[in-house]
N, C-alpha and C positions, 0 to 999 in steps of 0.2 A: 650735761655730758661734754667733756672736752674733746675736741677733734684729735686724732692721733698725731703724734709728733712726726717730724720729718724722718727721723731714724726708724720709727716703727713702720712708716709707709715704705721706706726703702727695704726694710727687712721683709715685709709682706710681698712686695713686688719681686724681690729676689727669690722668695719661696715659690711664688706662682710661676716664675720663669723656668724654674727647674722641675715643675710638676704639671705637665699638660692636663693630667686627669683632674687635679685640684682646680686648675684654671677653668676647665670646662664645667666642673661642678658649681663653681661660684657664678659663672655666667648663666648657667641654666637656672640657678636660683634667682638671679637678678632679672633676667629677660624672659625666661620660659623656654622650653625646648623648641616650640614651634618658631618663635622669633629667632632663636639661634640658627635653626636650619635655614631660614630665609636669608640669613646673613652669611651662610657658608661656614658656620661653627658647629662642628659635629665630631664625634669620636672616630679615629682611624682604627682599622683592624690591627690586632697585635702583630707585630713584625712587618707591617706594611712598608713598602718602599716604592717611590716614584722614580722612573727613569726619564730624565730630560735629555732629549737628543737635539743637538744644535749644529746644523751645517754652517760652515764659516767660509767666506771668501772675501778677502780684502776688507776686513772690518777692524783695522788696528785702532781706530778712533773710539770704537764702541764696545769691543768684545770683553774687555776687562770689567767695565762697569756693568755690562749685561750679566756676566758671570756672578758678580757680587750681588746683584739683585736676585738672581736665582737662588744663590746660597742663603739669602736672608729669609726666604719663604720657610715658615716653620713646619715643614713636612719632611720626614725622612726621605732622602733622595740620593741618587747618583747622577752626576752630570757628565754627559758624553759629548765632546766636541769633535767634529770631523772637519779638518781643514781641506778645502778643495783646491789645493795647490795655490795658495795666496802668493802674491808677488810684492806686497806693500809693507812687509815686516810683520804681518800678523802671525806667521809661523813662529818667529822668535818669542813673541808675547805668549803664545800658547805653550811653548816649551817651559817658560817660567811658571805658568799657571798650573801645570800638571801636578797632581798630588793624589792623596788618598781618596778624596771625594770628587775629583775632576780627572777624568780619563780623556786623553787626547789621541786622535788617530789622524794620520796624514795620508792624503791621496797622492799618488805618484805623479798624476797629471790632472789637469782641470777637466772635470766631467759634468758638473752641474749639481743642483740641489738634490734631485732624485737619487743620483748615485751616492752622494754623501749620506743621505738618510738611510739608504740600504746598508751602507757600511755601519752606521750607528746602530741600526736596529739589530744587526747581527751580534752586538755586544751587550744588549740590555739584559738586566737581571731582575728588574722590578716587576711588580704585579701589574702596574699601569704605566703606560708610555705616553709622553707628550712631546710634540714637536715645538721647538722654540727657535725663531729666527735670531741671528746674532747681533742685530741692531736693537734699537730701543723703541721700535714701533709698537710692540706688544708688551704688556705689563705682567711680569711673573707673579705679582701680588694677587692675580686673579686665579692662580692654580687651585686654591681650595674650592671655589665655585665650579671650576671646570671639571674636576675629578669627582665632585659630589654625586652626580647621577650614577656613576660606576660604583662608587663605594656603597651606595644605598641599593645596589642591584636593580636599578631602573634602566640602565643602558650598558651597552658594550662599546659604543663609540660616541664621542662627544665632539661637536664642532663649535668653536667660538665664533659667533656672528658679529660682524661690525655694523650690521644694518638693523638690529632689532632693539634699540632703546638706550644704548649707552653713548657717552660722549666720544667725539672723534674730531681730529684736526681737519679743518676744511682745506681741501687741496683740489685735485684734478677732476673736473666733471666727466671727462671722457673715460678716465680710469673707472669711475663709478659706473658709467653706462656699460663699459666692457665687462666689468665684474658681474653686474646683474644679468647681462645678456648671456654670458657663459654659464652662470648658475641656472638660468632658465632653460637653456639648451640641455645642460646636464640633467636637470630634473625631468625634462621631456623623455629622455632615454632611460633614466634610472627609476622613474616614478617615485622619487623622493620629493619632499617639499622643503628643501633647504633654502635659506636666504643668502648664504655666503659659502659657496663651494670652494672658492679660491683662498679662504682664510688660512693663515699660518697655523692657528691653534686647532690642532686635531689631536684627540686623546683616545687611546685604545686600551682595552684589556690586552695583555701581552699575547694571549692565544689568538687574538684576531690577526695580528701581524704574522704569527707563526704559520697561519694557513694561507697567506697571500704570497704570490710570486710577482714581485714588482719589477718592471722593466724600464720605465722612463728615467732618463738621466737628468733632464732639466726640470722646468716647471710643469711638464706634463704629469708629474707626480700627483698633483692635486686631482685632476679629473680621473686619472687611472685608479687611484686608490678608492675614490668615491664610487666609480663604476663597479669595482670588484667587491666592495662592501655591499653594494645594493644587490649584486647577483647572488649573495649567500642565501641559501635556502636550507630548511630542515635542520635546525631552526634558522630563521633570518636573524642577522645582527640587529640589535635595537639601537637606533641612532637618535641622539638628542642634539639640540642646539641651545647654547647658553649665550646671552648677550655679553659682549666684551667692549672695553674702550679701545681706542686706536689713535695713535699719534704718528701718522704717516710721514715719510720723508719726501723731500723734493729730490729731483735729479742732481741738483747742486750739492745736496747733503749725502748723496751716495746711493739713491734708489737705483735698482738694477733692472727691474722688470720693464719690458717695453712692448711695442706692437708685435714684434716677432714672436714673443712669448704668448701673446693672445692668440695668434694664428696656430701656434703649436698646441695650445690648450684646446682650440676648436677641433683640430685634427684628432687629438687624443680622446676627446669626448666620444667621437663617433667610432674610432678604432677600437677602443677598449670595451665599448658596449657590444659591437658586432663580433669581435674576436678577441682572444686573449693575446 
């Protein structure tokens, strides 16, 4: 039996690229349904749409590449970028990028990540919402695995953890210690057993966000939303963690979070558990 010619292979690949259902059928036949699920290969519900909300502040070096990586993920989606009053030329780049599948909103003055996310959440139309930072620390190629527990009705909220088994760039020891300490303190109050409360990758059913009144303007968003998710009762929101890779930046490369934000997170952990 002769192997298929190059043109036949190209025709087959073109056919599969245009038919997700056929592609899934072949992969199920080759690998089996269970193996495909483990790899994050599974059918999406008819008409499914993912909303990707990206807060942006002074990311002219990365935001265009990041948006291209998000667009390349083979999931029906809308991309919502909220510029938090950038001053480095990012706003001009975002105006060029705006189009049918990329919506851009501009804050009138700098308020912080939490405020930008609130603005973005107000415009989502997808069934599932994911938070994406505007740099390249987190890999959008991991979206299929991150949304999978929600698609399979096993979760309402998914956190992507940098600390449970995936590769990561080796950087600051004290950042690691601070992240683990803040997560442990958050768990103490919320009674969750998260490993990475401060992660960027948080995924929600849209109705989860609809029921939350968020107040934090800066990086207090992370402990605030965790506390409010944990407080939900009757029924409680189901929370999952998924391991993710992480390629952190140095301060020379544009990293923005610092010691002040750690103390803000500490304050917010206690504040939003004791009172709204």
